[in-house]
GUZA-687492 format. One line per field, with one value per residue (C-alpha): residue number from 1; y, z, x. Coordinates in Angstrom, 3 decimals. Example, Ala and Ser with C-alpha at 12.3 -4.5 7.8 and 13.67 -1.06 7.14 Angstrom:
2
i <- c(1 2);
y <- c(-4.500 -1.060);
z <- c(7.800 7.140);
x <- c(12.300 13.670);
This chain:
63
i <- c(1 2 3 4 5 6 7 8 9 10 11 12 13 14 15 16 17 18 19 20 21 22 23 24 25 26 27 28 29 30 31 32 33 34 35 36 37 38 39 40 41 42 43 44 45 46 47 48 49 50 51 52 53 54 55 56 57 58 59 60 61 62 63);
y <- c(16.006 13.645 10.289 9.377 5.933 5.665 2.788 2.870 3.604 0.612 0.842 1.453 1.862 5.667 8.030 11.202 13.557 14.374 13.013 9.545 9.679 11.053 8.493 5.404 6.008 5.178 6.075 3.205 2.935 3.734 7.055 8.206 7.349 8.934 12.079 15.117 16.258 18.595 18.073 21.053 21.500 24.939 25.225 26.715 25.029 27.141 30.501 32.414 32.408 30.563 26.927 24.687 27.634 29.145 26.252 26.325 30.061 29.720 28.263 30.641 33.667 36.920 35.440);
z <- c(19.157 17.601 19.188 19.755 20.500 23.453 22.011 22.611 19.709 18.701 19.491 16.501 15.671 16.077 19.009 18.629 17.784 14.624 15.838 16.152 12.610 11.118 12.839 12.053 8.771 5.429 2.276 -0.181 -3.168 -5.668 -3.893 -4.275 -7.988 -8.602 -10.651 -9.191 -10.832 -10.138 -11.338 -11.369 -12.415 -12.962 -12.870 -10.916 -7.714 -7.803 -7.356 -4.434 -1.287 -3.090 -3.586 -3.888 -3.513 -6.865 -8.821 -6.667 -7.167 -10.956 -10.879 -8.357 -9.547 -8.829 -8.341);
x <- c(-19.634 -17.047 -16.376 -12.751 -11.438 -9.131 -7.127 -3.377 -1.073 1.018 4.719 6.943 10.616 10.594 10.290 8.199 11.067 13.084 16.420 14.881 13.535 16.759 18.966 16.854 15.037 16.630 14.686 14.159 16.500 13.738 13.122 16.716 16.654 13.243 12.815 11.101 7.886 5.014 1.462 -0.862 -4.473 -5.920 -9.685 -12.590 -11.415 -8.240 -9.977 -8.428 -10.551 -13.346 -12.327 -15.375 -17.719 -16.677 -18.189 -21.326 -21.859 -21.607 -25.120 -26.651 -28.593 -26.730 -23.253);
């Protein structure tokens, strides 16, 4: 059974709803000037419905 701490969450500048975030948050200048990019890696971990198990089964007899 996991143990959870019952410490209060510190107060911040935002309320827990989207309107609060949209009205108060301003992205930094570097973010607006940044270029968009995607990094992808294709390997055994990418096998559908297998993930980490694909690499493990490569070394098991009968898989």
